[in-house]
C-alpha positions in Angstrom: -18.0 32.1 -24.1 -17.0 32.9 -20.5 -20.6 33.4 -19.5 -21.5 30.0 -20.9 -18.6 28.2 -19.1 -19.5 30.0 -15.8 -23.1 28.8 -16.1 -22.2 25.3 -17.0 -23.3 25.4 -20.6 -21.0 23.2 -22.8 -22.2 21.8 -26.1 -19.0 19.9 -26.9 -19.4 16.1 -27.3 -18.8 13.9 -24.3 -15.8 11.6 -24.7 -15.5 8.7 -22.3 -12.1 8.2 -20.8 -11.0 11.8 -21.1 -9.6 12.0 -17.6 -8.3 8.4 -17.3 -4.6 8.6 -16.7 -2.1 6.1 -15.2 -1.8 6.5 -11.4 1.2 8.2 -10.1 1.2 6.4 -6.8 -0.6 3.5 -5.0 -0.9 3.7 -1.2 -2.8 2.7 1.8 -3.1 4.3 5.3 -4.8 3.1 8.4 -5.7 4.6 11.7 -5.2 2.0 14.4 -7.7 1.1 17.1 -5.1 1.7 19.8 -1.6 3.1 20.3 1.1 0.6 19.0 4.2 1.0 21.0 6.6 -1.8 19.9 8.4 -2.3 16.7 7.0 -5.8 16.3 3.4 -4.5 16.5 4.0 -1.8 14.0 5.7 -4.2 11.6 2.6 -6.4 11.6 0.3 -3.6 10.5 3.0 -2.4 8.0 3.1 -5.9 6.5 -0.6 -6.0 6.1 -0.7 -2.6 4.4 2.2 -3.5 2.2 0.3 -6.6 1.1 -2.7 -4.4 0.2 -0.6 -1.9 -1.7 1.2 -4.5 -3.7 -2.0 -6.4 -4.5 -3.5 -3.2 -5.9 -0.3 -2.5 -7.9 -0.5 -6.0 -9.4 -4.1 -5.6 -10.3 -3.3 -2.3 -12.1 -0.2 -3.8 -13.8 2.4 -1.6 -12.1 5.5 -1.9 -10.0 6.9 0.9 -7.8 10.4 2.2 -7.6 10.0 4.4 -4.5 8.5 3.2 -1.2 7.2 5.7 1.3 6.3 5.0 4.9 4.6 7.4 7.3 3.7 7.0 10.9 1.9 9.4 13.2 1.3 9.5 17.0 -2.1 10.0 18.6 -1.3 13.1 20.6 -2.3 16.0 18.5 -1.0 18.6 21.0 2.5 17.2 20.6 2.6 15.6 17.1 5.1 12.9 16.6 6.0 10.6 13.8 7.7 10.7 10.4 7.1 10.4 6.7 10.1 9.2 4.6 10.8 7.5 1.3 13.5 5.5 -0.2 14.3 4.3 -3.8 14.5 0.6 -4.1 17.1 -1.0 -6.3 14.5 -2.4 -8.8 10.8 -1.6 -9.2 8.7 -4.2 -7.4 5.2 -5.2 -6.5 6.2 -8.3 -4.6 5.1 -7.9 -1.0 8.2 -9.3 0.8 10.6 -7.2 -1.2 8.6 -3.9 -0.6 8.2 -4.9 3.1 11.9 -5.3 3.5 12.5 -1.7 2.3 9.6 -0.4 4.4 11.1 -2.0 7.5 14.4 -0.2 6.8 12.6 3.1 6.8 10.7 2.3 9.9 13.7 1.2 11.8 15.8 4.2 10.8 13.2 6.9 11.5 10.8 5.8 14.2 11.5 7.6 17.4 10.1 4.9 19.7 6.9 6.9 20.7 3.5 5.2 20.3 2.0 5.2 16.8 -1.7 5.6 15.9 -1.6 5.9 12.1 0.5 4.0 9.7 0.7 4.4 5.9 2.7 3.1 2.9 2.8 3.9 -0.7 4.7 3.1 -3.9 5.5 5.8 -6.4 7.5 6.1 -9.7 5.3 3.4 -11.1 6.4 1.4 -14.2 4.6 -1.4 -16.0 5.3 -4.7 -14.1 6.0 -6.7 -17.3 9.2 -4.6 -17.8 11.9 -5.3 -15.3 15.7 -5.8 -15.3 16.8 -9.4 -15.1 19.4 -10.2 -12.3 21.7 -13.1 -11.7 21.0 -12.8 -8.0 17.2 -12.7 -8.1 16.4 -16.0 -9.7 13.1 -16.6 -7.8 11.3 -13.5 -9.2 9.0 -15.5 -11.5 8.2 -18.0 -8.8 7.4 -15.2 -6.3 5.2 -13.4 -8.9 3.3 -16.7 -9.6 2.7 -17.2 -5.9 1.5 -13.6 -5.5 -0.9 -13.9 -8.5 -2.3 -17.1 -7.2 -2.9 -15.5 -3.8 -4.6 -12.5 -5.5 -6.9 -14.8 -7.5 -8.0 -16.6 -4.3 -8.7 -13.3 -2.6 -10.7 -11.9 -5.5 -12.8 -15.1 -5.7 -13.3 -15.8 -2.0 -12.6 -12.6 -0.1 -9.6 -11.0 1.6 -9.7 -13.3 4.6 -9.3 -16.5 2.7 -5.5 -16.3 2.8 -3.8 -14.3 5.6 -0.4 -14.4 7.1 0.0 -16.0 10.5 1.3 -12.8 12.0 -2.2 -11.3 11.3 -3.7 -13.6 13.9 -1.7 -11.9 16.7 -3.2 -9.1 18.8 -1.5 -6.5 16.6 -3.0 -7.9 13.4 -5.8 -5.9 11.7 -6.4 -7.9 8.5 -9.3 -10.1 9.8 -11.1 -7.1 11.3 -10.5 -5.0 8.1 -11.8 -7.8 5.9 -15.2 -7.7 7.7 -15.6 -4.0 6.8 -16.3 -1.9 3.8 -14.8 1.6 3.8 -14.0 1.2 7.5 -17.6 0.3 8.5 -18.9 -3.2 9.2 -20.9 -4.8 6.4 
């Protein structure tokens, strides 16, 4: 039996979907084309990445409970940056809510040195159709409807059909990224 396994001989029937399990996290990381040295510039890229992560979570049908943010500097001889996570009050895949928590992490842990790589992820995923109702969060259904409409437009016409105004600034990478596949121009 060991010899057969070592030689790749296996007569057992093939079962599709054997290794399909629910994801444990959804994240996105980007290496920037230049050093970003101000909080406003980093927040632009962080917002764009948050939008991608939340869009992917919605397409998979999940909401995350823990948001993680990581930033790295460009100087590999003297590495700088951080990677921290924080548990949100309620699981979410709504871009503005997740971005608010990501900004808290960035503001608390960024040391002020230039950043070359930024990443964000959501973990502790739960189905997005199960959530705790709140008296103070009355606009959740409306926000979800807006996010789903935006996602539908992006699926049909491409990622650059709807972008945030801040992505048109010099720090924005969304338009450039939408013209690429896997980091390379189409």
